[in-house]
NUFIZA-388376 format. One record per atom (N, C-alpha, C): residue in one letter; x, y, z. Coordinates in pm, whole numbers, padded with zeros to 5 digits, always signed. Layout:
<nodes>
AXYZ ...
</nodes>
This chain:
<nodes>
M+00610-00852+01850 M+00511-00866+01736 M+00610-00922+01567 T+00539-00984+01521 T+00559-01066+01402 T+00563-00968+01297 Q+00674-00961+01242 Q+00695-00905+01118 Q+00678-00952+00983 D+00582-00859+00845 D+00562-00952+00705 D+00603-00858+00609 I+00602-00857+00518 I+00582-00816+00377 I+00461-00807+00278 W+00404-00741+00292 W+00255-00778+00188 W+00308-00679+00038 H+00251-00766-00058 H+00275-00689-00163 H+00110-00636-00190 L+00046-00537-00189 L-00128-00525-00188 L-00130-00432-00308 T-00213-00485-00431 T-00266-00376-00552 T-00406-00383-00562 A-00439-00275-00577 A-00563-00169-00504 A-00637-00132-00687 H-00776-00255-00706 H-00810-00210-00854 H-00964-00113-00824 G-00954-00029-00961 G-01073+00038-00898 G-01096+00174-00971 V-01140+00224-00923 V-01066+00423-00947 V-00982+00475-00818 V-00833+00434-00869 V-00803+00400-00773 V-00650+00530-00811 Q-00631+00577-00941 Q-00577+00680-00994 Q-00626+00855-01051 G-00578+00906-00977 G-00621+01025-00989 G-00700+01111-00881 V-00738+01004-00751 V-00875+01013-00697 V-00700+01090-00534 G-00622+01070-00534 G-00550+01120-00434 G-00465+00985-00350 Y-00557+00883-00414 Y-00493+00775-00381 Y-00349+00710-00304 R-00237+00745-00373 R-00096+00685-00328 R-00076+00791-00209 A-00100+00934-00261 A-00075+01049-00117 A-00112+01039-00003 A-00268+00963+00006 A-00308+00911+00106 A-00276+00768+00192 C-00230+00692+00080 C-00200+00534+00107 C-00080+00594+00222 L+00076+00698+00142 L+00191+00715+00206 L+00127+00741+00307 E+00070+00821+00377 E+00024+00979+00484 E-00007+00811+00602 R-00107+00721+00511 R-00153+00651+00603 R-00053+00492+00671 A+00039+00491+00569 A+00122+00363+00587 A+00225+00425+00677 T+00280+00590+00683 T+00377+00666+00802 T+00309+00652+00873 A+00226+00717+00907 A+00125+00724+01015 A+00145+00552+01156 L+00090+00434+01020 L+00074+00321+01087 L+00213+00294+01169 G+00348+00355+01052 G+00504+00280+01138 G+00554+00191+01060 L+00487+00193+00887 L+00490+00069+00789 L+00648+00113+00703 T+00720+00057+00637 T+00822+00077+00546 T+00778+00045+00439 G+00821+00086+00331 G+00762+00000+00177 G+00773+00136+00070 W+00700+00080+00027 W+00612+00142-00119 W+00546+00223-00189 V+00460+00265-00267 V+00325+00294-00320 V+00342+00377-00488 R+00314+00296-00574 R+00303+00310-00708 R+00138+00277-00742 N+00138+00443-00865 N+00025+00357-01008 N+00074+00298-01083 R+00050+00183-01133 R+00045+00096-01231 R-00034+00162-01361 T+00093+00097-01441 T+00009+00203-01582 T-00159+00117-01664 D-00153-00019-01584 D-00302-00062-01566 D-00429-00030-01517 G-00360+00025-01488 G-00469+00143-01335 G-00472+00171-01224 T-00456+00062-01163 T-00414-00035-01014 T-00276+00067-00991 V-00333+00076-00853 V-00253+00136-00761 V-00138-00039-00672 E-00018+00011-00656 E+00065-00096-00628 E+00146-00024-00444 V+00134-00154-00378 V+00201-00105-00260 V+00274-00233-00229 M+00409-00182-00159 M+00538-00317-00101 M+00525-00218+00023 A+00517-00329+00157 A+00482-00296+00264 A+00532-00379+00383 A+00616-00334+00480 A+00687-00419+00546 A+00650-00372+00682 G+00604-00426+00835 G+00650-00401+00961 G+00515-00486+00981 P+00495-00457+01167 P+00389-00581+01161 P+00260-00566+01131 I+00257-00707+01138 I+00104-00769+01082 I+00000-00686+01102 E-00030-00752+01209 E-00140-00609+01307 E-00207-00504+01199 R-00038-00379+01128 R-00018-00252+01122 R-00058-00323+00955 L-00020-00437+00899 L-00030-00443+00745 L-00128-00457+00767 E-00276-00500+00814 E-00380-00584+00806 E-00481-00451+00804 A-00453-00311+00893 A-00513-00167+00932 A-00481-00139+00804 L-00338-00146+00740 L-00334-00090+00605 L-00432-00128+00469 R-00439-00280+00496 R-00474-00374+00421 R-00660-00265+00389 E-00668-00304+00550 E-00824-00265+00483 E-00884-00140+00461 W-00773-00026+00529 W-00768+00139+00465 W-00770+00105+00320 M-00707+00066+00266 M-00689+00057+00118 M-00811+00021+00026 Q-00918-00094+00144 Q-01021-00126+00072 Q-01102+00000+00035 K-01128+00148+00119 K-01171+00226+00127 K-01100+00349-00002 G-00977+00357+00095 G-00901+00484+00025 G-00975+00563+00056 P-00932+00702-00019 P-00977+00834+00032 P-01117+00870-00044 P-01181+00965-00002 P-01344+00993-00082 P-01362+00946-00137 A-01279+01056-00261 A-01289+00987-00390 A-01287+00877-00457 A-01206+00752-00377 A-01184+00650-00456 A-01308+00552-00472 R-01257+00474-00586 R-01409+00374-00590 R-01364+00214-00591 V-01275+00158-00473 V-01217+00053-00473 V-01305-00057-00507 S-01267-00160-00586 S-01330-00211-00642 S-01254-00377-00524 R-01130-00396-00507 R-01131-00516-00471 R-00942-00433-00426 V-00907-00529-00313 V-00696-00524-00335 V-00696-00627-00288 D-00606-00699-00378 D-00561-00805-00397 D-00418-00801-00249 A-00389-00958-00205 A-00255-00930-00114 A-00201-01037-00120 K-00099-01043-00133 K-00015-01136-00108 K+00069-01131-00055 T+00209-01244+00023 T+00325-01238+00020 T+00467-01176-00022 G+00514-01062+00004 G+00606-01024-00081 G+00734-01094-00045 E+00782-01039-00077 E+00979-01100-00109 E+01087-00991-00015 G+01199-01056+00037 G+01277-00999+00066 G+01298-00990+00224 P+01423-00928+00283 P+01413-00919+00403 P+01342-00837+00441 F+01251-00800+00606 F+01217-00688+00648 F+01265-00551+00623 D+01426-00564+00695 D+01481-00418+00679 D+01517-00388+00541 R+01441-00357+00422 R+01516-00355+00317 R+01461-00249+00313 F+01354-00182+00356 F+01323-00025+00303 F+01331+00043+00460 D+01366+00135+00479 D+01400+00218+00595 D+01295+00323+00577 R+01167+00372+00491 R+01123+00476+00533 R+00939+00389+00414 F+00859+00499+00395 F+00752+00454+00315 F+00799+00569+00184 D+00785+00517+00071 D+00810+00562-00046 D+00723+00615-00132 W+00702+00715-00240 W+00646+00699-00356 W+00689+00727-00464 L+00682+00638-00557 L+00742+00553-00634 L+00746+00585-00809 P+00807+00621-00907 P+00714+00636-01000 P+00651+00481-01053 T+00528+00558-01158 T+00499+00530-01197 T+00515+00389-01287 A+00472+00231-01248 A+00571+00134-01390 A+00460+00086-01426 
</nodes>
């Protein structure tokens, strides 16, 4: 499987609706490593590493999010660094 690192940003009503917790749960279930955090601009930011098919599944999930979320869009770009830089999927403080 081809591995990659993706930097994803969810826009819309994505804070205060359980988005980070649900994203962490989904990414962990997919076997991805990396992190999720709120941004002070109201977005949720994700850095995820793993097989491209699983990254795509996370991106698709992020476009919907948990039931209370109202996602307007998810921006995706290639992340930086080695694939093995993360050992699990974490919840980071707001940045």
